[in-house]
C-alpha positions in Angstrom: 12.1 40.9 -20.8 12.5 37.2 -21.2 10.9 35.6 -24.3 8.6 32.7 -23.8 11.1 30.3 -25.3 13.7 31.6 -22.9 11.4 31.1 -19.9 10.6 27.5 -21.1 14.3 26.8 -21.5 15.1 28.2 -18.1 12.3 26.1 -16.5 13.2 22.8 -18.1 17.0 23.0 -18.3 18.3 25.3 -15.5 15.6 24.2 -13.0 14.8 20.7 -14.3 13.9 19.5 -10.8 10.7 21.6 -11.0 9.4 19.3 -13.8 10.4 16.1 -12.1 10.6 16.4 -8.3 8.8 19.7 -8.0 10.8 20.7 -5.0 9.5 23.8 -3.2 12.9 25.5 -3.3 13.2 25.0 -7.0 9.8 26.4 -7.7 10.3 29.4 -5.5 13.7 30.2 -7.1 12.3 29.8 -10.6 9.2 32.0 -10.0 11.3 34.7 -8.2 13.6 35.0 -11.2 10.7 35.2 -13.6 8.7 37.6 -11.5 11.7 40.0 -11.5 11.5 40.2 -15.2 7.8 40.8 -15.9 4.5 39.8 -14.5 3.3 38.7 -17.9 6.2 36.3 -18.1 5.3 35.0 -14.6 1.8 34.1 -15.9 3.4 32.4 -18.9 5.8 30.5 -16.6 2.9 29.3 -14.5 1.1 28.0 -17.5 4.2 26.2 -18.7 4.8 24.7 -15.3 1.3 23.3 -14.9 1.4 22.0 -18.4 4.6 20.2 -17.6 3.2 18.8 -14.4 0.0 17.6 -16.1 2.1 15.5 -18.5 3.3 13.3 -15.5 1.6 10.0 -15.0 -0.7 10.1 -12.0 -2.3 7.6 -9.7 -4.8 7.8 -6.9 -4.0 8.6 -3.3 -7.4 8.1 -1.8 -9.8 10.2 -3.9 -7.0 12.5 -5.0 -4.9 12.2 -8.2 -1.2 12.6 -7.4 2.0 12.0 -9.5 3.0 8.4 -9.4 6.4 9.4 -8.0 4.6 11.0 -5.0 2.3 8.2 -3.8 4.9 6.1 -2.0 6.0 9.0 0.1 2.4 10.0 0.9 1.4 6.5 1.9 4.6 6.3 4.0 3.5 9.4 5.9 0.1 7.9 6.6 1.5 4.7 8.1 4.2 6.4 10.0 1.5 8.5 11.6 -0.8 5.6 12.5 1.8 2.9 13.4 1.5 3.1 17.1 -2.3 3.0 17.1 -2.7 0.7 14.1 -4.1 -2.3 15.9 -6.2 -0.3 18.3 -7.8 1.5 15.3 -8.3 -1.8 13.5 -10.3 -3.0 16.5 -12.4 0.1 16.6 -12.9 0.2 12.8 -14.0 -3.4 12.5 -15.4 -4.0 16.0 -12.6 -6.6 16.4 -13.7 -8.7 13.4 -10.3 -8.1 11.7 -8.8 -10.6 14.1 -11.3 -13.3 12.9 -10.6 -12.4 9.2 -6.8 -12.8 9.8 -7.1 -16.1 11.6 -9.3 -17.5 8.8 -6.9 -16.2 6.2 -4.0 -18.2 7.8 -6.2 -21.2 8.4 -6.9 -21.7 4.7 -3.4 -20.8 3.6 -2.4 -24.4 3.1 0.9 -23.7 5.0 2.8 -26.7 6.3 5.7 -27.3 8.8 9.0 -26.3 7.3 7.5 -23.8 4.7 9.3 -20.6 3.9 6.9 -17.7 3.9 7.1 -14.0 2.9 4.6 -11.9 4.7 4.3 -8.6 2.8 2.9 -5.4 4.3 3.7 -7.3 7.5 3.2 -4.2 9.6 2.7 -4.9 13.2 3.5 -8.6 12.9 0.0 -10.0 13.6 -0.1 -12.2 10.5 3.5 -13.4 11.1 2.5 -14.3 14.7 -0.3 -16.6 13.3 1.9 -18.1 10.6 4.9 -19.0 12.8 3.2 -21.8 14.8 2.0 -23.3 11.6 5.4 -23.5 9.8 7.0 -24.6 13.1 10.7 -24.5 14.2 11.9 -25.6 10.8 9.9 -23.0 9.0 11.0 -19.5 8.1 8.9 -16.3 8.0 10.2 -13.1 6.4 8.2 -10.0 7.4 8.5 -7.3 4.8 7.1 -3.8 4.8 8.1 -0.6 3.1 7.5 1.4 6.3 10.2 1.3 9.0 7.9 2.6 11.7 5.4 -0.3 11.2 8.2 -2.8 11.2 9.6 -1.4 14.4 6.2 -1.7 16.1 5.8 -5.3 14.9 9.3 -6.4 15.8 9.1 -4.9 19.3 5.7 -6.4 19.9 6.6 -9.9 18.9 9.9 -9.7 20.8 8.0 -8.8 23.9 5.9 -11.9 23.4 8.9 -14.1 22.9 8.2 -14.7 19.2 11.7 -14.3 17.8 13.1 -17.6 16.4 12.5 -18.1 12.7 11.4 -14.6 12.0 13.3 -12.1 9.9 12.3 -8.4 9.3 13.0 -6.6 6.0 12.2 -3.1 4.8 11.4 -3.5 1.2 9.2 -2.4 -1.7 6.7 -5.0 -2.9 7.2 -3.8 -6.5 10.9 -4.9 -6.4 11.4 -7.7 -4.0 15.1 -8.3 -3.1 14.9 -12.1 -3.4 15.9 -14.6 -6.0 13.4 -16.4 -8.2 11.7 -19.4 -6.6 12.5 -18.5 -3.0 9.3 -19.0 -1.1 6.6 -21.6 -0.6 4.0 -18.9 0.0 3.6 -15.2 0.0 0.9 -13.5 2.1 -0.3 -10.0 2.0 -3.0 -8.7 4.4 -4.5 -5.2 4.0 -1.5 -3.9 2.1 -2.0 -4.3 -1.7 -4.3 -1.4 -2.0 -1.5 0.9 -0.8 0.9 -0.3 -3.5 1.4 2.2 -6.3 1.9 -0.4 -9.2 -0.2 -3.4 -8.2 0.4 -5.3 -11.4 4.2 -5.0 -10.9 3.9 -6.1 -7.3 1.8 -9.2 -8.2 4.2 -10.1 -11.0 7.2 -9.9 -8.6 5.3 -12.0 -6.0 4.8 -14.7 -8.6 8.5 -14.5 -9.5 9.8 -15.2 -6.0 7.4 -18.1 -5.4 8.6 -21.6 -5.9 6.7 -23.7 -8.5 3.6 -25.0 -6.7 3.7 -22.1 -4.3 0.8 -19.9 -3.5 0.0 -16.2 -3.0 -2.8 -15.2 -0.6 -4.1 -11.6 -0.5 -6.5 -10.5 2.2 -7.9 -7.1 1.3 -10.9 -4.9 1.5 -13.2 -5.4 -1.4 -16.7 -4.5 -2.8 -19.7 -5.0 -0.5 -22.3 -7.1 -2.2 -25.5 -5.9 -0.5 -26.7 -2.4 -1.5 -28.3 -1.5 1.9 -25.3 -2.9 3.8 -23.0 -0.9 1.4 -24.7 2.4 2.4 -24.3 1.6 6.1 -20.7 0.7 5.4 -20.1 4.0 3.6 -21.6 5.9 6.5 -19.2 4.1 9.0 -16.2 4.6 6.7 -16.6 8.3 5.9 -18.5 9.7 8.9 -17.5 7.5 11.9 -14.0 6.3 11.0 -12.3 9.8 10.6 -13.9 10.8 13.9 -12.5 7.7 15.6 -9.1 8.6 14.2 -9.3 12.1 15.6 -10.5 10.9 19.0 -8.1 8.0 19.6 -5.1 8.8 17.4 -5.4 12.6 16.9 -5.3 12.0 13.2 -8.5 12.2 11.2 -6.8 12.7 7.8 -4.9 9.4 7.8 -8.1 7.5 8.5 -10.0 9.5 5.9 -7.3 8.3 3.4 -7.7 4.7 4.6 -11.4 4.8 3.9 -10.9 6.3 0.5 -8.2 3.9 -0.4 -10.6 1.0 0.2 -13.0 2.4 -2.4 -10.3 2.8 -5.0 -9.1 -0.7 -4.6 -10.0 -3.2 -7.4 -13.1 -5.3 -6.7 -13.1 -9.1 -6.5 -13.3 -9.9 -10.2 -10.8 -7.2 -11.2 -8.2 -8.3 -8.8 -8.7 -11.9 -9.8 -8.0 -10.9 -13.4 -4.9 -9.0 -12.3 -3.5 -12.0 -10.6 -4.1 -14.2 -13.6 -2.4 -11.7 -15.8 0.6 -11.7 -13.4 1.0 -15.4 -14.0 -1.1 -17.1 -11.3 -3.4 -20.0 -12.0 -6.4 -21.5 -10.3 -7.2 -18.1 -8.7 -9.9 -18.4 -6.1 -11.9 -15.7 -4.3 -13.6 -16.0 -0.9 -15.8 -13.1 0.3 -16.0 -12.5 4.1 -18.5 -10.4 5.9 -20.6 -9.8 2.8 -17.7 -8.7 0.7 -16.2 -6.1 3.1 -13.0 -8.1 2.6 -12.1 -10.9 0.2 -9.3 -13.5 0.1 -7.7 -14.1 -3.2 -5.5 -17.2 -3.6 -3.5 -18.1 -6.6 -0.9 -20.7 -7.5 2.3 -20.6 -9.5 2.9 -23.7 -11.7 
């Protein structure tokens, strides 16, 4: 019979991946060996395993708590699933108002001809398509997204529309941007920050790649201000939205996550404070549609 100390040593040295990556094969192999020794030892091993897992830092994935190391993969699965129907579902979810929000977002960006812009969470390219005419032929737009499926949809769509010149596409992580300091006149991010695992780290890196005098603009779902309207919005988000996802995209779970992720995102004042802590100054907040979404704009000086 294995002693408790031997079980623990086996778990955390011979099968270290269980405590870090928690691969199914590693867990099965470990529990099989322990089970063959004694059922009591199996119980002990389970306790040790769960204790080890509980020590890992966690974050939210919708309303669930998951290990920090798992969130990026889970979010990636969601957006790979919804990529082809993303714009259709945005229309259905917002009754088309998301297009108005995005146009207004770009209209107050302060962008000028010749500016170099990084559009993070660029997804299906709708923000880039609005930015490109503003910065003109001498301007440059880099569309960045962590999800390859979303980038492929956006690139194909804009190519079909003839929007090619002055656009570059990059698969990247907003928490570790692959650009030198002081590279961009502006960084935009529409409906993507809430899916980032470490928002503080992403905001700090956005500030790093901005030129002095540059600005960051974040368009994101926020906290509804009116109590009655908030109840109606909750009903739409949690009762209607997943059903729309199932009906039109055959994927209720991904749209359930999207609704939950909105509720877990920092509210207007909290995000403003996070941007200031990341190094931004003169941070402004503009609520749209009674606070369903908000635009945060901050400057690097």
